[in-house]
N, C-alpha and C positions, 0 to 999 in steps of 0.2 A: 393462550400460549403460555407455557411454563417458562419462567425466567429466573435467573440467579442474579441477585443484586450483590455487588462486591463492595464491601464497606472498608474504609480506611482503618477501622479499629481492629480488623482481623490480624492475627500474628503473621509474621513473615514465614512463608513456606518455600523450601527450596524447590527448584524445578524437578528434581528427582522424586521428591515426596508428593508432588501435586498429582492428583488422580484426575485425568481428563475424562474418564468414563462418566463422571458426574455430569459433564456437559454434552457428551456425544452419544450416550446410550439412547437418548430420546431425540429424534430429529427436531422437535420443537423446543428442546431445552437449550437455550442460548443465553450466555451471560449478558446482562446489561451493565452499563457503566454509570456510576454515580460520580464521585470526585476522585476515583482511582480506577485503574483498569486491569488489575491483576491480583490474584489471591496472595502473591508474594510481593505486593506493595510497589509495583511500578506505577508511580503517580502520573496522572494525565497532566502534562505541563500547563503552566498558567498561560492565559491568552497573550501576555506580553513577552513570552519566552523568545529568545533568539532562534534563528533557524538552526544554528549549531546545537543548541540545547534540544530542539525538537528532534533532530537527527539522532542525537545521543539517546534520547528516550525511546525512539523507534528501534534503534539497534538493541537496546536492552529488552524491549518487547519481543523482538525476533529471537534473541538468545534464550529467553525463558518460555518461548512458545505461548505467549499470552493469548488466551481465547477471547479476544475482544478487539475492536477496531481502533486501537490507539493511534497507529500511524495514519490511518485514513482520516481520523478526526483531527489530529493535531497538525499534521503536515499538509493536508489537502483541503478538507472541508472548511475548517475554521478560517485559515488565511484567505481563502477565496471569498467567503462571506464578508470578511472585513474589507477586502479590496473593493467589493461591490457595494458596500455601504448598507448591508442587511444585518439585522441583529443575529447574534450567534446563539442558537438554542443550547440548553444544557444537555448533557448526556452524549451518547455515541451518535456519530453522524456517518451517513453514507454519501457516495458521490457517483455521478455518471456523466460522461461526455457523450451526448447523443444527438448528432446532427441529423439523424434520420427521423426524428419525431415530426409529426404533423401538428403545427401550431397555428392557431388563428385567433383573432380578437373575439372575446366573448361579447363585446358590445360594439359592433361595427359602427363606424360613423358614416353618415351620408356625405358623399363627396362628388362634385360634378366632374372631377378628373380622376384618372387612374382606374384600376380594376376594383371591383367590389371587394370590400374588406381590407383594402390597403391602408386604411386609417381606422383608429378606434377612439371611442370617447375617452378611454383611459387604457392602461396597460394590462387590464384583466385578460387572462388568456384561457383558451380551451385547448387542452393538450391531449393528443391521441397517439398511441404507439406503445412499443415495448422497450423497456430498459433491460438489457441483457446482463446477467451475471453481476448484479450490483453487490459489492462487498458488504456483508453483514446487514443487508437490508431489513431482515426480520427483527433485528435487535436495535435498529436505528430509531432515534426520536424524530429525525428528519433526514431527507435525502436532498443533496445539492445537485442540481442539474444544469449543465451548460449546453445550450442548443441554439438553433437559429429560428427566430421568430419573423413575422412579416416585416418588422422594422430593423432586422439585423440580429447580431449575436445577443443572447440574453442569458441571464442567470436567474434561476428561480428555485424555490424550495417547496416541498410538499411532504406530508407524512405518509408512511407506508400504508396506513389503513385507508388511504384514498385510492389505492390501486389494488388489483387482484394479484396476489403474490404466489408465484410458483417456486417452491423450495428447490434449491440446488446446492452443490458443494464442489470444492476443488478436491484434489487428491488428498490433501491434509484434513479433509472434512470441515474446513472453514466454510461458512455460509456464502454462497454466490447465487443469489436469488434473482429471478426474473420478475419485473414489475410491469403489469399490463395496465395501461391508462386508456380509458374510454371517455373521451370528451371531459376530462377532469378540469374543473374550473380552478385556476390559480389566481387568487386576488392580486390586485395591483401592488398591494403592500408587500407581497412576497416576490415581486418581479423587479429586476433591474436590467436596464440596457447596459451593455458592457462593451469595452473596446475589444476588437478581435485579438489583441495581444494577450488578454486574460485567458482566452481559449488555449493559446500556446502555453501560458504559464500553468494552466491546469494540467496539461499533459506532462509538463516537466515535473510538477509537484508529485503527480501520481507515480511517475517513473522513479523519482528520487526516494519517495516513501517506500516503494517496493525494494529498491536497492538497499536502503538502510535496514529493512527487515532481513534481507539476504545476508548482509554483513553480520548481523547479530546471530543468525542461525549458523553461519559459517564458524563463528567463534565458538559456539556451543559444540559443533562437531569436533573442533580441535580439542576442547576440554575433555569431552567424553572419550575421544580416541587415545589421547595421551594417558588418561587414567586407566583405560582398558589395557593398553599395551604394557603399562608399568606393573599392573596387577596380575596379568595372565602369564603363566609360565609354560614353556615348551622346552623339552630336553634339559630340564634343570635350571633354566634361567629365564628372566622376563623377556617377553617378545621385544621390548624396546631395546634389548641388548644386541639384537640381530641387525647386521648392516643393512639388509634390504628393507627392514621395517624402519630403521632410522632415516633412510633416504626418502621413503614414502611419507613419513611424518614431517620431514623438513619441507617437502613439496606442499603438503596440506597446510602447514603453518604459513608458508609463503603465499599461497593463494588466498587464504583468509585475510592476511595482513594487507595484501594488495587491494582486495575489495574494500576493506575498512578505510584505507588511506584515500582511495578515489572517491568514496562516498563522502567522507569528511571534507575533502577538498572542494566539494560542490556547494557547500553552505554559503560562502560569501558570494560567489557568482550568481547564485539564485536570487539573493537579495538585490544584487545590482541589476539583473535582468539583461535582455538583449542577447547578442551573439555569445557573450561569455557564459551566460547561464545555459544556453543551448549546448554549447561545447562541453561544459562540465557535466551536465546531467546525462547527455548522450554517452559520454565516456564512462560515467558511473554505472549506468544500466547495462551498457555493452559488456563491461568487465564483470559486473556482478552476475549477469545471466550466464556468461561464458564460464566463469569460475565455478558456478553452482554444480555443473556436471562433473568437473574434476574433483571438487570437494566431496561430493556424495560418493563418487567412485572410490576414493581413497579411504574414506571413513568406513564404508561397508566392507571393503576388502580387508582392512586391518581388524575389524570387529569379527569377521567371519559370519557364520550362520546366525549367531546370537543377535547380531545387529538388526536383523529383519523382523524380529519378534515384537509383538505388541507390549511385552513386558519390559523390553529394553528402551530406555528413553531416547536412543539415537533416532528412532523413526519420527519422533516429534519434530526433530530438526530437518531430517533429510526429506520427508514428505513435503514439508513446507518449501524447502529449496526447489524441489522439482516443480511445485505449483507456481511459486513466485517467479521462477525463471521465465515463464511464458507470459505472466500477467503484466499488463501495462507495457507490453512490447518486449520481445526477446532480443537476443544479440543480433539476429538477422534483420530485425526491424530497425534497431538503433545504430548499428555499425555504418550503414550508408548515410544516415543522417548526421553522423559524426564526421565522416570523411568528406561528404559532398561540398560543404562550404570552404574547405581548406584548399589552398594552392601552395605552390612552392614558396611564394613570398609570405604567406601567412602562417604556415605550419609551425616554424620554429618560434615565432613570437607567441603563438597560442600555447605552446608547450612550456615556455619559459617565463612568461609574464605573470607576475602576481597581481590579481585584481586589487 
């Protein structure tokens, strides 16, 4: 597989000047991550970075259309590994939440009670099944999986070369690969029994990571649209001087600011956990996914036909927004989960209480 190693010594390149065809012309040409994750020097945050710092880095990755799994690695995979007590591998990481896998003990223990295979001499597992649309699987040094084993919820890691990989991609051409596991042995040292709450946290982290990317790409749409309407003239004056354009630009800026605010507000609740985290992340992904449609509509409407061309950088943001809107749950998935726990007695405190 051809890969591109991104080095921190490379000079900063603006998003407009960055040529993504170097990565996407060949389906197997995917960037790997060393200690940075973008040719324009968006650094992979340190392991002890706060959640707010991780969100800020993910937003910047979304704004610059970084062709690497920064958000997946920093906001999802790394924290889950630390919570489970497993070592954190270097490089880019993928993740999958896969309750449908078939998991059994690799070394079943003889037991006079219970069904065969209900106990094992250790936690070494044999895993069979397919992980669907794993983000950046082909570029990952390891994949973090949360599933259900004979003894309950489990987190384990494996390397992509242990599976049969079927390449896939989302609308923005980011890798979304299927990994087929056929009785793959996962050593006990790579397996941890986990509390069911960590499964919930994994879903929240994945949704918040995607929301942060959406917030960054939304900001990029604002920057590009304002620049375009200021430079493009019609009837002797810039587009930005027309009242109808001003109104649409104001709505675009408002939607992007709303997404950014609700995503940033989820940082502290996620650290606290519990109902506060669920409420904040559900609100963030619901708003981010809902706003993605309006943001892309306005950006393309104000750009006109030029905005849909491959030569225009707008598509690097809008194609990602269309893809990320659905990934890790769209607004139709998260809105009921946001509203269901609320009652007349709890709604106002949930909206006004600072964690």
